[in-house]
N, C-alpha and C positions, 0 to 999 in steps of 0.2 A: 483101580489102586494106585494111590498118588504118590508122588515123586516127594523128599525131603525138601525139595527147595518149592513145592507148590504148597507142601503145609508150613512152609516159613511166610511166603507170602500171603497167606490167609491170616496169619496171626496178628490179631488188632494190638496195636500198642507196642510194637516189635520192637523192645527195648532189652539189650543184654546189659544185666548186672552183671557185677564183675567187685572184686575186692583183690585188695593187696595180698602177700604173705605174711606181708608184717603187719597188717591188721588186727587187731584183737577178734574174739570171738566175738564179743558184744557187739562190736562196730558191724560186722559181720550180719549178727541178728539182726541188727537197727536197721540196715540195707534193707534185709530179706523183707522183713516186715512193712517196710516203707515202697516196696515193689510188691508185696503181695505172693512173693515168690518161696519155693524149699529148697530150692538149691543158687547158687552162685559158683560162678567160674573166679579161679584164681589166677590171677593173669600178672608177668613180672616181665615189663620191659616189649610188649606187644604180643608175649609167647603166655602160650596156657603151661601153668604149671603144676595145675591142680582142678579141684573141685569139691569145695564145702556145702554138706545138705544138712537138712536138720536131724536125719539119721546121726549122721557125724558126731552132732550137737549131742544128741541122745546117748551114745556108746559111748565117746570119748572125751568130753566133760562131765557130764551127769553121772553116768554109770562109774567115773575113775574120779569124782570128787576132787575136781578141778574147776578153777574158776573160768568164768567166760571172761570178766575183765584181766585177768591176768595172763591167757594162754595164746599163744599169737596161732592164727589159722595156720603157716607156716609147719606148726607142731603138731597139726592133727589130721589136716584136708588130708584128702584122697590124692595122692598123687599120679596112682595107672588111671588115666583118664578113658575111660571108653567112650568113643566119637562114633560119629558117622559122617558120609560125604552128603552131598545135596544132590547126587544122581541117584541113592538108593531110595527105598521106597518103605509105607508104612508097615507092611509086614516082614521085613526085615528088620525093622524098628524093634518091634512088638516081642520078636523072636531074642534079639539080643537082648532087650530088657530083660525078658523071663530067664534066660540061660544066665544073664550076670546077678540077677537080683539088682537090679537099679531101676529107679526112675525118673531119670532126665541122663538126656542126651547132648553134649553140646555136637553141634554140625560145623566142621572145618573143611574148608576147600584149599589145599596145599595146608599151609601154616595160618590162614584166614580166618580166622571165628565168623561165619557168617549166621550165627543165633543159636538158641537152645532149645530142645522139644521136650516136653513131659509126658509123663505115660497118660495123663487129662488133656494134653493135645492130641494122642493118637487114639485115645478112645470116641474123642470128639470127633475124629476122620473118619474112625469105623462104622458109628452110628449115622453120620451124614451120608456114604456110600450104600448101608443098607438103606435107607429110607428112599435113596437115588431110586435102587433097586427094587422096593418094594411099589415105589410110585409106576414107574417104567410096568409090572408086571401087572397092576391094577389095571391102567390106562390100555394094555394089551389087554387084558381080558375084558374089558367094558367095550370095547372095538371088535371084539371076533361076534 
């Protein structure tokens, strides 16, 4: 089982995508589309103040009849950010995501953001680990 630190090291194109709380929802959506991500951290003065996801957009803009151009991220972001540390492992991340019904986990070491993990990152890591176990079993059986 891999640590969060190891998972982040394996991510290709590891770019942290952030927006300001004063950004409009439309601007945040443009940034998300440009980087092909489903969530962005909301940062103010180097501190994480929230997270904004596609789910937030669907539930707090579309369903409430707001406009993305006229609404600030500050007004609809999730301000209680659930996060993990680099020393936690993939199973702990999956359990936390399941418990909290979330798909993105920022990684913080102290107050410093190290990156972000998505459910896709964790599923990919789990599949890789399972493939390694299967390959080891096949090798063991063939050599017996």
